[in-house]
C-alpha angles and dihedrals in degrees: 000000000000118000125178138196095223113213140279108289124213112231095217101131096249111149132202112263122199110174106304092340121101124195118187157314099218109177114028095049096055091042087054090047092049091044093238103177111265117204094182092248106106096172098049114007137094095295094048090050089050087058090047092053093047093051091048090054091048087050091055090054090049090050091053091047092048092047092050092055101033094107097030113131095209104041132014126191122210119194112216106204108213104147115119093026104108128072117221088258095059094067120097094192139335098302106017134069119227117246094274090048091052091051090048093052090048093048098041103034115016107031098071094047095047094046091051094050095046097038093238 
């Protein structure tokens, strides 16, 4: 089983737009509602650092899970580390990379591990 630690999202309020359907935003709006301090720097300020801290804590949990199952004969869990891969310009919205960002994550983070597991 492959699991990944995603990347550090930018809480800038950008939503996913598919035609005339809008989904999101997911991060800025709840932070506004909860009055999380906003220093007007979505790609590097306090709110961004909060997202970084949450992803890092999530990564620690994934590391523990992968370690627990590393030698299991029935199921193995492989952690794909992708946090810190994308530049701010490689995000399409608060949660999704743009096409170039997805390609970068596949090439830089996933490709080697998938090829190794499947002997490609």
